[in-house]
N, C-alpha and C positions, 0 to 999 in steps of 0.2 A: 504494500500500499504506499503510495508516494504521497508526501507532504509538499503543499504548495509553498513556494518562496515568497516570503513577505517583502513587498516592495518598500524601499525606504521612503519615509515621510518627507513632506515638503520642507518641515522644520528642520529635520536631520540633514538634508541635502543642502539647505541655506547655510546651517552652522558649518558644514564641511567646507563649503566654498568660501565662506568668511574666514574660517581657519586657515585654509589654504592661500588666500590672498594676503592674510597677515603674515604667513611664514615667509611668502615671497617677498613682500615689502621688507621684511626684517633682513633677509638675505642680501636685497639690494642695498639697503643702509649699511650693512656691514662691509660689503665690498666698497662702499665709498669712504668708509671712516677707518681709522686705525686706533690702535691701543696707545696708552701713555707711554709705554715702553719703545713704541716703534717712532716716537717723536724725536726730531732733532732738539737739542738743548734750548735753543731760542723760543721754542713753542711750549716747553715745559714750566707751568706755573703752578698748578694745583694738584699735588700728587694723590689727592683723595679722590679726583675724578679719574677713573681708570680706562674709559672707553668713550668712543663717540666722536673722536677727534678728526677734523678734516686734514688730511695731508698737506704740505707745503705745495703751493701751485705756481709760483712765480708768474701768475696771469690773473689780472683782474677780471677777465671774462670767466674764468674757471672758479674764482672766489665767489662771484656773484651768482654763478650757477648754483652754488650750494644753498641758495635760497629755496631751490626746488626739492630738497629732501630734508629729513630729520638728522640733526646731530646736536652735539652738546651746546652749540652756540645759538641754536634756532629760537629759543625762548629769549635770549638777550637781544638778538636781533630784531625780532618781530615786535617784542614788547615796546621797545623804544622807536622803531620806525613807524609803526602805526600811532604810537604815542605823540610823535611829531606832527603827523598829519592831523590828528585830532585837535591838538592844542593850537595849531595854526588856523585851522578852520573855525575853531571856537573863538579865536581873537576876532575874526570878521563877523561872525555871528553875533557876539556880545556888543560889538560896535553898532551894528545895525540895530539892535534892540535898545541900547542905551541912548543913541542919539535922539529918537523922537520921544523917548520917556521922560527926560528931564531937560528943561530949557536951561537949567543952571549949570549943566555939565560944562566944563571948561576943557582947553587945550591940555591943561595940566593932567586932568583925569585921562586923557587919551595917551599922553606921554607915560603915565603911571602904569597903565594896562599893557601898553605896547612893550615897556620895559620888561615886564613879566613873561609876556608871549614871547618875545624875542629871545630871551634867556632860555625859556623852555624849549623852543623849537631848535635852538642851536644846540643845546645840551643833547636832547634826544635824537635828533638827526645826526650829529657826530657820533654819538654813542652806537646807534644802529649800524651806521657806515663802518666805523671801526671794527665792529665784531664781525662784520661782513668780510673785511678784507684783512683780518687779523693773521689769516694762514697764507698770505701772498709771500712775503720774504721778511727776513729781520729788519731790514731798512725800513719797509713799509709798515711792519707791525709796531716798530719803535715810534714812528712819526705819528701813526694812527692813535697809539695809545696816549701820546701827549695831547692830541686833539680831543680826545675823550675826556681827560681830565680837565682840559681848558674848558669843555663843554659844561662841566660840572660847576666850574667857578662862574661861568657865565649865568647858569641857572640860579645859583645861591645869591649872587649878587643882583640879578634882575628880580628875584623874588623879595629880597630884604628892602631895597629901596622904595618900591611902592608901597610896602608894609609900614615903612616908617612914615611915609607921606601921609597916610590915612591916620595913622595912630598919633601922629603929632600934627595934625592938619591946623591946628590953632596956634601952633608955635614954629613958624617958619625957620626961624634962627636955629631951632634944635634940630629941624629937619635938614638943614644945610650942614650943620655940624656932624650929624650922626651919618648922613649919606656920604659925606666926604670920606670919613673913617672907613666906611664899607667900600668905597672906591678904592682907597689906597690899600686895604687889606686884600680886596679882590685883585689889584694889580700885582701885589707880593705874590699871592698864590699862583697867579698866571705866569709869573717868572719862574717860580719854583718848579711847577710841573713841566716845564719845558727842559729842566735840567736832566741829563742822561741818568744820574744816579737814581732819581726819584722813581723810576719805572722798574727797578730791581725788585724781586720778592721780598728781599731783606726789608725793603722800604714799605711793605705793605700796611703795616700798623701806622706808620707815619703819613701815609696817603690818605688813610681814613681819618686820622686825628686833625689833619691840616684843614680838611673840609668841615670838620665838625667846630673847629675853632673859628673858622670864618662865620659860620652860621651863628655860633654863640656870640662872638664879639660884635657882629653886625645887627643881631636881633635882640639878644637877652637885655643888655644894658638900655637900649632904647625902650624897651617894653617895660622894664622896672621903672624908668623915668616916667613914661606915660602913666603908670599905675599910681605913682606918687603924685602926679599932677591931676588926674582924673578919678582915681579908683578902679578897682578891678572890674567891677560891673559896668562901669562907663567905658572902659577899654574894650569890654566884649562887644558893645554896640559901636563903638567909634572905629574899632580895627579888626572885628572879629577874632578877639583874643583867643577864643576857645579853639578856634580852627588853626590858628597859628601854632598854639602849644601842641595840637595833634600833629601838626606838619613836623614840628621839631622832634617829637616822638618818633615818627616814621623815619626821619634821617638817621637819628642816633641809633635806632634799632638796626637798620639796614646795614649802616656802616659798622656797628659792633658785629653783627653776624658775618658780614664780608671779612672783616679782619681776623674773626676767630675760625673762619671757614666751617661754619655749622650750618646744616647738620650733616654734611658729606664726611666730616672727620670721624663721627661716630659709626659709620658704616660705609667704608670706602668701596665704591662701585655701585652702591644703591641709588646714587642721586646724579648718575652721569647725564641723562637726559633731561630729566625733569626733577625740580625742586631743590637745587643746589643754592648756596649761599649767594652766589653772583645773580642768580635768577631772582631769588627773592629781593635782593637789593634793588634790582630793576623795578620790580613790582611796587616796593615801598617808595621809591622815588616818584613813580606816577602818582601814588596815593598822596604823598606829600604835595606835589604840584597841584593836584586837584582840591586838596584842603586849603592851600593858600589862595588859590584862585576864589573859593568860595568866601574865604575871610575878606578878601579884597572887595567882593561885591557887597558884603555887609557894611564894610566902611564907606563904600560910595553911596549906598543907599541912605546910610545915616545923615550925611552931609548934604544930600541932594533931594531929600523928601520934605524938607522943612523943619525937621527937628534937630538938625545940628548946626544950622547956619549961624546961630549966635555963639560964638566962641567965648 
């Protein structure tokens, strides 16, 4: 007596096809990437990331072609390239919304927001570009790395100055004083990041620390001054202080994780493609920038909706 052969279900067939496609994709990715041990010394930076590296190309075309497959820089690249586009478009959109909303809006307001959006676009754009071409060659990687950190300086400086503008709106002499200090510190950081020694792995903690110092010196003292003049609650309305503090938390957390190489140091090889400290840092930079932008809109609203016009 023969038994009839059961036909595979549609669900089983779909699952099989999905698994096959997934395995094929994995093999293709593996053929395009290499392990840490296969890298030349100039590409070796974080030994807790064991796989997913792109080999050196000596070709911009090949480096940009890596946008088409998954590797351990994919999150770093797309998070900031997309972020650069979003913040740039947001700047134009916000200008279109603000202009007809408040007749009292001034050129100074446009410049304040432009300062922020320019800093954000430069930082995110240069960051995404650097991570795309970082496997080109030692020379290109070094120069791109310098521009990456220069972009971070532009973001911090471009964020702090408009924050001071609204926080000390009624005290133009203090705004001029603190914005000058911020500009000088930003210039010093810009010079430092262009130094060759600064990009070495041994300087990783100092790289993180110098940007934290710029943010603290350019923001903390002016905020304290503003609280002394107006009180904490008033600064929440005048400068969106709650959101600025959240921004600072995001920056410090991201820089700390980046310097400590957490979580990948707890399980080398487990965070090669997703979830490494550098990727988390990138996401927290976006969160910090968004928090700062929202804080700026709170300050703008306060001084242009009739409540804060009397200093």
